C-alpha positions in Angstrom: 69.4 35.0 134.5 69.1 35.8 138.6 70.3 38.7 139.8 73.5 39.0 141.8 75.7 36.8 139.6 77.0 38.8 136.9 80.5 39.5 138.1 80.8 35.5 139.4 83.7 33.6 138.1 81.5 31.8 135.1 80.7 28.5 135.2 82.8 26.7 131.9 79.8 24.9 130.5 77.8 27.6 130.2 76.3 27.3 126.2 75.6 23.6 127.6 73.3 24.8 130.3 71.9 27.3 128.3 70.3 24.8 126.0 68.3 23.1 128.8 67.3 26.3 130.1 69.5 27.4 132.7 69.4 30.4 135.6 72.0 31.4 137.1 73.1 32.2 141.2 76.0 32.9 142.6 78.2 30.4 145.1 81.0 32.1 147.4 80.9 34.5 144.3 81.3 31.7 141.2 78.8 31.1 138.7 76.4 27.9 139.2 72.9 26.5 138.1 70.1 27.5 140.4 67.6 25.6 137.8 66.8 24.4 134.9 62.7 25.9 135.2 61.3 23.9 137.8 63.0 23.6 141.1 60.3 20.8 142.2 60.7 18.7 139.2 64.9 18.8 140.6 63.6 18.4 143.9 61.5 15.2 142.9 64.0 14.1 140.2 66.7 13.8 143.7 64.4 12.2 145.7 62.8 9.6 143.4 65.5 9.3 140.9 68.5 10.8 140.2 69.3 14.5 139.4 72.5 15.4 137.5 74.5 18.1 139.0 77.4 20.6 137.7 79.7 20.8 140.4 82.5 22.6 138.4 82.7 25.5 140.8 83.8 24.0 143.8 87.6 24.5 144.8 89.8 21.1 143.6 93.6 21.1 145.0 96.1 17.8 144.5 98.9 17.1 146.3 101.9 15.5 144.9 105.8 14.4 146.7 106.5 11.3 148.5 105.6 12.8 151.7 101.7 14.0 150.4 100.4 11.3 153.0 102.6 12.5 155.9 101.9 16.1 155.7 98.0 16.2 155.0 97.8 13.5 157.7 99.3 16.5 160.1 96.8 18.7 158.6 93.6 17.1 159.4 91.2 16.1 161.6 90.9 12.4 159.9 93.1 9.7 159.6 94.8 10.3 155.7 97.9 7.1 156.9 95.4 4.2 156.9 93.6 5.2 153.0 95.0 2.7 150.3 95.0 4.2 146.7 91.2 4.3 145.6 90.0 5.2 149.1 88.9 8.6 150.9 87.4 10.3 153.9 85.7 13.1 154.9 88.0 15.9 157.1 88.0 19.2 158.0 91.1 21.4 158.3 91.1 23.5 161.8 93.4 26.0 163.6 95.0 25.6 166.2 91.9 26.5 169.0 90.4 23.7 166.8 87.7 26.0 164.9 87.0 25.5 161.0 88.5 26.5 158.3 87.3 24.3 155.8 85.5 21.0 154.9 86.4 18.3 152.5 86.4 15.3 150.6 89.6 13.6 150.3 90.7 10.6 147.6 94.3 8.9 148.0 95.0 8.4 143.9 97.9 6.5 142.8 100.4 9.1 142.7 98.0 11.8 144.4 95.7 13.4 147.3 92.6 15.0 145.8 91.0 17.3 148.1 87.4 18.6 147.0 86.2 21.6 148.7 83.8 24.8 148.8 83.6 27.4 146.1 86.1 30.3 146.7 88.6 28.7 149.2 91.1 27.5 146.8 93.8 30.4 147.6 93.1 30.6 151.1 93.3 26.6 151.2 97.1 26.5 149.4 98.0 29.0 151.5 97.2 27.7 154.7 99.1 24.0 154.0 102.2 25.8 152.0 102.8 27.6 154.9 103.5 24.6 157.1 105.6 22.8 154.1 109.1 23.2 155.1 111.3 20.7 154.4 108.6 18.5 152.7 108.5 16.8 149.2 105.0 17.9 148.5 103.7 20.4 146.1 99.7 21.9 146.0 98.3 22.4 142.5 95.2 23.8 141.5 93.4 21.4 139.4 89.9 23.1 139.0 91.3 24.5 135.5 92.2 20.5 133.8 88.9 18.8 135.8 85.4 19.4 135.8 83.0 17.9 138.4 79.7 16.4 137.7 78.0 14.8 140.4 74.4 12.4 140.2 72.7 12.4 143.3 69.8 10.0 144.1 68.1 6.6 145.0 69.2 5.6 141.0 72.7 7.8 140.7 74.1 4.0 140.3 71.5 3.4 137.3 72.6 6.6 135.5 76.5 5.5 136.1 76.0 2.1 134.5 73.7 3.4 131.5 77.1 5.4 131.0 79.0 1.8 129.5 82.0 3.5 130.6 82.9 1.5 134.1 83.4 -2.2 134.2 83.0 -1.8 138.2 81.2 1.1 140.2 83.3 2.1 143.2 81.2 -0.2 145.9 80.8 1.9 148.9 81.3 5.3 150.0 84.6 7.2 149.4 85.9 4.4 147.3 87.7 6.0 143.7 88.1 3.9 140.4 89.0 5.3 137.0 89.1 5.0 133.3 91.3 6.1 130.8 89.8 6.6 127.4 91.7 7.7 124.2 88.8 10.6 123.7 87.7 11.2 126.8 90.9 11.2 129.1 91.7 9.9 132.1 88.2 9.9 134.6 87.5 9.5 138.0 84.8 8.0 139.5 83.8 8.7 143.3 81.0 6.9 145.1 79.9 10.0 147.2 76.3 10.4 148.2 76.5 13.9 149.0 73.0 13.9 150.8 73.9 11.8 153.6 73.7 13.3 157.0 76.0 12.9 160.5 74.6 9.5 161.0 75.2 8.4 157.6 78.8 7.9 155.4 82.1 7.4 157.4 85.3 7.4 156.0 86.1 4.0 154.8 89.0 2.0 153.9 90.3 -1.9 154.0 91.3 -2.1 157.4 87.8 -1.0 158.6 85.5 -1.8 155.6 82.1 -3.1 156.5 79.2 -4.1 155.2 78.2 -0.8 152.5 74.7 -0.7 153.8 76.5 0.1 157.4 78.0 3.2 155.9 75.0 5.0 155.2 71.7 5.9 156.6 68.9 3.9 154.5 66.4 6.2 155.9 67.9 9.3 154.5 65.8 10.6 151.6 68.1 10.6 149.1 70.3 8.1 149.7 73.4 7.0 146.6 75.6 9.4 144.5 78.5 9.5 142.5 81.0 12.5 141.5 82.9 12.3 138.3 85.7 13.9 137.6 86.0 14.7 134.3 88.8 16.4 132.1 87.9 19.6 130.7 87.9 18.8 126.8 85.7 16.1 128.1 83.1 18.2 130.0 80.8 18.7 127.3 80.6 15.4 125.9 80.0 13.7 129.6 77.5 16.2 130.5 75.4 15.1 127.5 75.5 11.7 128.2 74.7 12.3 132.1 71.8 13.7 131.5 70.4 11.3 128.7 71.4 8.7 131.3 69.6 10.2 133.9 66.1 11.1 131.9 66.0 7.5 130.7 65.5 6.2 134.1 63.2 9.3 135.3 65.9 11.6 136.9 66.5 15.2 135.5 69.4 18.0 135.1 69.4 19.6 138.6 70.3 22.9 139.9 71.8 23.8 142.9 68.7 25.3 144.7 66.9 21.9 144.8 70.0 20.5 145.7 70.6 22.9 148.9 66.5 22.0 149.6 67.1 18.0 149.4 70.9 18.9 151.4 68.8 21.1 154.2 66.3 17.8 154.5 68.9 15.2 154.8 70.8 17.5 157.8 73.8 18.0 156.1 76.0 21.3 157.2 77.6 23.5 154.3 80.7 25.3 155.3 79.9 29.0 154.5 76.4 28.5 155.5 76.0 26.2 159.2 79.4 26.4 160.1 82.3 28.8 159.2 85.7 29.9 161.3 83.3 30.6 164.7 82.2 27.2 165.3 84.4 24.1 166.8 84.9 21.3 164.5 82.6 19.1 167.4 80.2 22.2 166.8 78.9 20.8 163.3 77.5 17.5 163.7 80.6 16.5 161.7 82.5 14.5 164.2 81.4 10.8 163.2 82.3 11.5 159.9 85.3 13.8 160.2 87.2 13.2 163.2 89.7 10.6 164.1 90.6 9.8 168.0 93.3 7.1 167.1 95.2 9.0 164.6 98.6 11.2 165.3 99.4 14.7 166.1 97.5 17.2 163.6 96.7 20.8 163.9 94.0 21.7 166.4 94.5 18.2 168.0 94.7 19.3 171.5 92.2 21.4 171.7 89.7 18.8 169.8 90.7 15.6 172.4 90.1 18.3 175.4 86.8 18.8 174.3 85.8 15.2 173.3 87.3 14.3 176.7 84.7 16.5 178.7 82.2 15.7 176.7 80.2 18.1 175.2 80.4 21.4 173.3 78.5 24.6 174.4 76.1 24.6 171.5 75.2 22.1 168.4 74.1 22.1 165.1 70.3 20.9 165.3 66.9 20.2 163.0 64.6 23.0 163.4 60.9 22.5 162.2 59.5 26.1 161.9 55.9 27.5 161.7 54.0 27.0 158.9 52.6 30.3 158.1 55.6 32.4 157.8 55.3 35.3 156.0 59.5 34.9 155.0 62.0 32.2 156.2 64.3 33.3 158.6 67.8 34.7 157.3 70.7 33.3 158.7 72.2 34.6 162.0 68.2 35.2 162.8 67.9 34.6 166.8 66.3 32.1 169.0 65.3 32.2 172.2 64.1 30.1 174.9 62.7 32.0 178.6 64.0 35.0 177.2 67.4 34.1 176.8 69.3 33.6 173.6 69.4 30.1 173.0 71.3 29.9 169.1 70.4 31.5 165.7 69.6 30.2 162.9 72.4 29.1 159.2 69.6 27.6 156.7 66.2 27.9 156.1 64.2 26.3 153.6 60.5 25.4 152.4 60.4 21.5 151.8 58.2 20.4 149.3 58.8 17.0 150.8 57.2 17.9 154.2 55.4 21.0 152.9 56.8 22.6 155.5 59.1 25.5 156.8 62.5 24.0 158.5 66.2 25.1 159.0 69.1 24.2 160.4 71.0 26.1 163.4 72.7 26.2 166.6 71.0 25.3 170.1 72.9 26.0 173.1 73.6 22.9 175.5 70.9 24.2 178.4 68.1 24.6 175.6 69.2 21.7 173.5 66.1 19.0 174.7 64.9 16.8 172.2 61.5 17.9 170.2 61.9 21.4 172.7 60.1 24.5 171.6 62.3 27.7 171.0 60.9 31.4 170.1 62.4 32.1 166.6 62.5 36.7 166.4 63.9 37.3 162.7 62.7 40.9 163.2 60.2 42.4 165.7 57.9 39.3 165.1 58.0 36.2 167.1 57.4 32.6 166.1 57.8 29.2 167.2 60.8 26.8 166.4 60.6 23.1 167.5 63.9 21.1 167.4 63.9 17.9 165.6 66.4 15.3 164.6 68.2 14.9 161.5 67.8 14.5 158.9 64.2 15.1 158.7 61.7 12.6 158.9 60.1 12.7 154.9 
């Protein structure tokens, strides 16, 4: 076990993970598998085949009631009203001042709306939503105790899901949903959700605006392809066994958080709690194309977001950074960036990329210093080192 996880809320399938040689870490106070002994092998699986991840530590809420669609439409940044059953989108919840409270994956099921978001935020998001329920017929239900979440990510993710032999058809575009009711397994939901495609990639999908599936994702991204499975708790172990076996059959592997985070940063995908938080405006975070609709009705924070959009810029933006190869240690979150002696930004996430064989980072760069291929100075302490602004995703 890695240090710092003794107080974390444990994963439900600990025995299953122990048999695979799991080592653990903590994500927002929730236990997660760090790796199964070889992070580099798992990272390769994500890039070349498929990795199976237990993401059951993530928060999951369902909204039920006759007014659920209208209510959530007035809460989030994306267009919920246009979604039909079996469709979804990526969105953000922001304050009245346009500051981030959470991002989320949102799915319209037959009788409910399912929200999937970062671990540890369930109570805060429940409180935020219930605060605005006045005379609405809306109920907020925590479904995390009843449903686990496994994800298959990588270019051969579809092959893994097909090998299960459970689904007659797979959802054919990002944020599409299908389900099955199995006598022994219960009701399982399958979402087309490539989690390793960034701002140039996945966009909200609905029947009213669906185009060719290839146009919905950046095919230059290294880990294109992915599916999430929401599985009844009683069937988790059985399904986990099937998923890992299917992945291994096509050259994939069970995958931990460390490899996934490395691939996420390589793909330029911001994570709430790491690369965006309550100090950030939604328009700074590199999620605008995926998360914000400028054609929907009113929602909390819309006035600020639309005003900034009309002006045409924010004062800082999330960017990719290529760091020096000879760093003694990777920079920490919050380490400062400078240009011409003036503070120009800060680091949010940093990692050594096995694919690039280079140190890379995500971070915010102020507008006046944000020049393509521009050079900045990183000061993780007293020592100075170079950091170069690069496009996202990082070119593998």
